[in-house]
Structure formats: structure tokens, C-alpha cells
N, C-alpha and C positions, 0 to 999 in steps of 0.2 A: 553487527550480526543480530543483536537483540531486536533491532527494529524489524528485520525481516522475519524473524520467528514469530514475533508478536502480530505483526500484520497478517501473517500466513494463517495463523491460529484464529485471529478475529474474523477473517472473511471465509474460512472454510467451514462448510456445513456437512453434516453427517450425510453419507450418500443416500441420495433421494431428496433430501432436505425439502423446502417449501417449492423450489423450483424444479425439482426431479432431476438435478444435475449429480452425475456421477463424479467424483474426484479422483483424478487419475495421478499416478506420482509425478514429482516435478521433472522437468527436463533439464539438459545441461544448461540451457540459456535462461532458466527460470528466474535467477536473482537479478538480471539485467534490468527489467523495469523498476525493481524495488530500489536498486542502487542508484538509478537516475533520480527517483523521487527523494531518496535519502541525500543525496549530493546537493539537490536544489533546496532542500529544506535546511541542510547545514550551512550551505555557502550563500544562497541567494533565495530566501524564503519568499521574497516579493515575487519571483518569477514561477513559483510552483503552481499557483492556480492557473496561470497562463498556459503552462505546459499541460496540465491536465485537461483544460479546455481543448488545447491543440490536439491531442490524441483522442478527444471525443469520448471521454468517459462520462457516463450518464449520471445527472445530478452532481455536476463538477462542484459546485461550493460545499454540498454535504460531504461528498468524499474528501475534499480539501480539508475540511475541519476534522473528520475522522482520522486522517492519516497524520495531520499536524499534532493531534492529541497523542497519537501513538509514537510519533517522533520525540515529542517532548518527555513522554513518560520513560522512553527508552534512554534518553539522555540523563535522567535522574539517577537511573540504576548504575550507570557506569562511572 
């Protein structure tokens, strides 16, 4: 759970932000994408980058490094 909250905090900008995006409240399916990334990072880290590229996240390598750091830091806390 710490992984999801840390990731959400990391990527949420104040309303307006530099891209002028308004943050809406999370929906019921909100954590599913985070849980998929968490599971891959936990069980098969070698497949995480491939998954990120498959779902077409921009700057996949950078995003992979960022969420890997978030994952590793969240594992140190528990």
C-alpha cells in the first residue's frame, strides 16, 4: 500500500500544475494499474520495462527508473 500512496504523491501536481491538469478524485479501479506494476516489480522485475512499453507510457525508461526507486524505497519501510 505504501508503494501506491508514494507513487500517487510523487506524480500528483497541484491543480493547474505546469500542464494545467486538474486532479480528480480516484475512481474505484484506480489502484489496478499500480498493483500490476507493484506485482511485476515484486515477482518479475525484468518484465516491468516491457510492460511499461506495451502500455505506451511516454519516456518508458525514465518512468521505469522512477517507479523502481519508489518500489525499492517502499520495501525498505515495511
